[in-house]
C-alpha positions as CSV (number, residue, x, y, z in Angstrom):
1,L,-98.1,310.9,228.5
2,G,-94.7,312.6,228.9
3,I,-95.2,313.1,232.5
4,A,-96.3,309.5,233.1
5,M,-93.2,308.1,231.1
6,G,-91.0,310.6,232.9
7,I,-92.3,309.1,236.3
8,V,-92.0,305.6,235.2
9,L,-88.5,305.9,233.8
10,L,-87.3,307.9,236.8
11,K,-88.5,305.4,239.3
12,I,-87.0,302.5,237.4
13,A,-83.6,304.5,237.3
14,V,-83.7,305.0,241.0
15,L,-85.1,301.5,241.9
16,F,-82.6,299.4,239.8
17,P,-79.5,300.6,241.9
18,I,-81.3,300.3,244.9
19,A,-82.3,296.7,244.2
20,N,-78.5,295.8,243.6
21,L,-77.6,297.7,246.8
22,F,-80.0,295.6,248.9
23,G,-78.7,292.2,247.6
24,Y,-81.3,291.4,244.8
25,C,-79.4,288.6,242.7
26,G,-78.4,289.5,239.2
27,R,-79.8,292.1,236.7
28,A,-83.0,290.0,236.0
29,D,-84.3,290.3,239.6
30,A,-83.3,293.8,240.0
31,T,-84.9,294.9,236.7
32,L,-88.1,292.9,237.9
33,F,-88.1,294.9,241.0
34,A,-87.8,298.1,239.4
35,I,-90.6,297.4,236.9
36,A,-92.9,296.2,239.6
37,L,-92.6,299.5,241.4
38,S,-92.3,301.8,238.7
39,Q,-95.9,303.3,238.6
40,A,-97.1,306.2,240.7
41,G,-99.1,304.9,243.7
42,E,-102.6,305.2,244.4
43,F,-101.9,307.6,247.4
44,A,-101.2,310.3,244.8
45,F,-104.9,310.6,244.2
46,V,-105.4,311.1,248.0
47,L,-102.7,313.7,247.9
48,F,-104.0,315.7,244.9
49,G,-107.4,315.6,246.4
50,A,-106.0,317.2,249.4
51,A,-104.3,319.8,247.2
52,G,-107.4,320.8,245.7
53,P,-107.6,324.3,247.1
54,L,-104.0,325.0,246.2
55,L,-103.6,323.9,242.7
56,P,-105.9,324.9,239.5
57,P,-108.3,322.3,238.4
58,A,-106.5,321.8,235.0
59,T,-103.3,321.0,236.8
60,L,-105.0,318.5,239.1
61,S,-106.8,316.8,236.2
62,L,-103.4,316.6,234.3
63,L,-101.6,314.9,237.3
64,N,-104.4,312.5,238.0
65,A,-104.2,311.6,234.3
66,A,-100.5,311.0,234.5
67,V,-100.7,308.8,237.5
68,A,-103.5,306.7,236.0
69,V,-101.4,306.2,232.8
70,S,-98.4,305.2,234.8
71,M,-100.4,302.4,236.4
72,L,-101.4,301.3,233.1
73,T,-97.9,300.9,232.0
74,T,-97.2,298.2,234.5
75,P,-98.7,295.2,233.0
76,L,-97.3,296.4,229.6
77,L,-93.8,296.5,231.1
78,F,-94.2,293.0,232.5
79,I,-95.2,291.7,229.3
80,L,-92.1,293.3,227.8
81,Y,-89.9,291.8,230.5
82,E,-91.1,288.3,230.1
83,K,-90.9,288.3,226.3
84,A,-87.8,290.3,225.7
85,L,-85.8,291.3,228.7
86,A,-85.8,288.2,230.9
87,P,-84.3,285.8,228.2
88,R,-81.4,288.3,227.7
89,L,-80.9,289.2,231.4
90,A,-80.7,285.6,232.5
91,E,-77.3,284.9,233.8
92,Q,-76.1,281.5,232.9
93,P,-73.3,280.1,235.3
94,A,-69.9,280.1,233.7
95,V,-69.1,276.6,232.9
96,P,-65.8,275.4,231.1
97,A,-65.8,273.8,227.8
98,V,-64.8,270.1,227.4
99,V,-61.3,269.3,227.9
100,D,-59.3,266.0,227.8
101,Q,-58.4,265.0,231.4
102,A,-57.1,261.6,230.3
103,N,-59.5,260.0,232.9
104,P,-60.3,256.2,232.2
105,V,-64.0,256.8,232.2
106,I,-66.3,259.3,230.6
107,I,-69.9,259.7,231.6
108,A,-72.1,261.2,228.9
109,G,-75.1,262.7,230.6
110,F,-75.2,263.7,234.3
111,G,-78.8,263.3,235.4
112,R,-80.0,261.2,238.3
113,F,-78.6,258.1,236.6
114,G,-75.1,259.4,235.8
115,Q,-75.0,260.9,239.4
116,V,-75.2,257.6,241.1
117,V,-72.7,256.0,238.7
118,S,-70.2,258.8,239.2
119,R,-70.5,258.6,243.1
120,V,-69.8,254.9,243.2
121,L,-66.7,255.3,240.9
122,N,-65.6,258.3,242.9
123,G,-65.7,256.1,246.0
124,L,-63.3,253.6,244.4
125,R,-61.2,256.7,243.4
126,I,-61.7,256.0,239.9
127,S,-61.7,259.4,237.9
128,A,-64.4,260.2,235.4
129,T,-65.0,262.9,233.0
130,L,-68.5,264.1,233.3
131,I,-70.4,265.8,230.3
132,D,-73.9,267.4,230.5
133,H,-75.8,269.9,228.3
134,D,-77.3,271.7,231.2
135,P,-75.0,274.4,232.3
136,N,-77.1,274.8,235.7
137,Q,-76.4,271.0,236.4
138,V,-72.7,271.3,235.5
139,D,-72.2,274.4,237.8
140,L,-73.9,272.7,240.6
141,V,-71.8,269.6,240.2
142,R,-68.7,271.7,240.2
143,R,-69.7,273.5,243.4
144,F,-69.4,270.1,245.2
145,G,-65.8,269.8,243.9
146,N,-66.7,267.3,241.0
147,P,-65.1,268.0,237.6
148,A,-67.9,268.6,235.1
149,Y,-67.9,270.1,231.6
150,Y,-70.7,271.6,229.6
151,G,-71.3,270.1,226.0
152,D,-73.7,268.1,224.0
153,A,-72.5,264.5,225.0
154,S,-74.5,263.0,222.1
155,R,-71.8,264.4,219.7
156,L,-68.9,262.4,218.7
157,D,-66.5,265.3,218.4
158,V,-67.4,266.4,222.0
159,L,-66.7,262.9,223.4
160,E,-63.4,263.0,221.5
161,R,-62.4,266.4,222.9
162,A,-63.0,264.7,226.3
163,G,-60.3,262.0,225.6
164,L,-62.5,259.2,224.1
165,A,-59.8,257.8,222.2
166,R,-57.7,257.2,225.4
167,A,-60.6,256.3,227.7
168,R,-61.2,252.8,228.7
169,L,-65.0,252.9,229.4
170,L,-67.8,255.3,228.1
171,I,-71.1,255.2,230.1
172,V,-74.0,256.8,228.0
173,A,-76.7,258.1,230.3
174,I,-78.2,260.8,228.1
175,D,-81.7,261.6,228.7
176,D,-82.7,261.5,224.9
177,Y,-82.9,257.9,224.1
178,E,-82.8,258.6,220.2
179,A,-79.5,260.6,220.8
180,A,-78.2,258.1,223.2
181,L,-78.6,255.1,220.8
182,R,-77.2,257.3,217.9
183,T,-74.2,258.2,220.0
184,V,-73.6,254.4,220.8
185,R,-73.7,253.5,217.1
186,Q,-71.2,256.1,216.2
187,V,-68.8,255.2,219.0
188,R,-69.1,251.6,218.4
189,R,-68.1,252.1,214.7
190,R,-65.2,254.6,215.4
191,Y,-63.9,252.8,218.5
192,P,-64.8,249.1,218.4
193,E,-62.5,248.3,221.3
194,L,-63.8,250.7,223.6
195,A,-66.0,249.4,226.4
196,L,-69.7,250.8,226.4
197,I,-72.4,250.7,228.9
198,A,-75.6,252.4,228.0
199,R,-78.8,253.5,230.0
200,A,-81.7,251.9,228.4
201,H,-85.0,253.8,228.7
202,S,-87.3,250.9,227.8
203,R,-87.1,247.1,227.0
204,S,-87.0,247.9,223.3
205,D,-84.1,250.2,223.7
206,A,-82.3,247.2,225.5
207,Y,-82.9,245.2,222.4
208,E,-81.2,247.8,220.3
209,Y,-78.1,247.9,222.4
210,M,-77.9,244.2,222.5
211,D,-77.9,244.0,219.0
212,L,-74.9,246.2,219.1
213,G,-73.2,244.1,221.6
214,V,-73.4,246.8,224.3
215,P,-74.6,246.1,227.9
216,A,-77.8,248.0,228.6
217,V,-79.0,248.8,232.0
218,R,-82.6,249.3,232.2
219,E,-83.1,252.3,234.3
220,A,-86.3,251.3,236.2
221,F,-85.8,247.6,236.2
222,G,-83.4,247.4,239.2
223,S,-85.7,250.0,241.5
224,A,-88.9,248.1,240.5
225,L,-87.2,244.7,241.7
226,D,-86.4,246.5,244.8
227,A,-89.9,247.7,245.3
228,A,-91.0,244.1,244.7
229,E,-88.7,242.7,247.4
230,L,-89.9,245.2,249.9
231,A,-93.6,244.4,248.9
232,M,-92.9,240.8,249.7
233,R,-91.3,241.6,253.1
234,A,-94.4,243.8,253.9
235,L,-96.8,240.9,253.1
236,G,-94.8,238.4,255.6
237,H,-92.2,236.8,253.3
238,G,-88.7,236.5,255.1
239,P,-85.8,238.6,253.7
240,V,-84.0,235.7,252.4
241,A,-87.0,234.3,250.6
242,A,-87.8,237.8,249.1
243,R,-84.2,238.2,247.9
244,R,-84.3,234.6,246.4
245,V,-87.5,235.2,244.4
246,V,-86.4,238.7,243.0
247,T,-83.0,237.1,242.1
248,Q,-84.8,234.4,240.2
249,F,-87.0,236.9,238.6
250,R,-84.2,239.0,237.4
251,R,-82.3,235.8,235.9
252,H,-85.3,234.7,234.3
253,D,-86.1,238.1,232.7
254,E,-82.5,238.5,231.4
255,E,-82.6,235.1,230.0
256,L,-85.9,235.8,228.4
257,M,-84.4,239.0,226.8
258,E,-81.4,236.9,225.5
259,L,-83.8,234.3,223.8
260,M,-86.0,237.2,222.2
């Protein structure tokens, strides 16, 4: 056991810096590389067999046993890595905390919905403060030169640190619909004059926002209408007729929502 552990630890100590030297990204990958190759190889059995005439049988048995035990440690080390080491070694990107940029717009939640809104505003040179709870998403956005901040956008104190009191518009695009609705209610109570737009995940969510007097955009409604228009054109309807039908359907559905 001592020889086997010595082999494994020695190889890990040698392989870890080699992994860093040859460009493995971060401690997690380098550690995984070192663990994967830490055991003695099967070729050791061939070498010991060839060395039979030179070494006593007891020594050969001891060495063969040490190699076998070192191989048995590999799955155990992988389990240890996945359960204990990987979460600690995972390197989170350095993301800044939320600060007040005095921008007129705050976008709470920067998933696929918030990204499109931000791009349109950016094209009009309207500055927006972007907040998201995913540090990897924030890091990716900042790499493209867009100011984004890490924080729980459903918390009122985080929004206030982002300059909610001075903002003209808050766009709530949080993935968690319950958290989004709770945020809208809190903001509406504290800042009744602030303009709000909310991303609605369903028709029932839209009703909740309408009760609060907040314009709600159903996330799948517009894209579904676009698909319906394309379907009509594929079936032989002209582009003008297809657009007219879709426009009428949108108006009818919105009037129905108001009525209900």
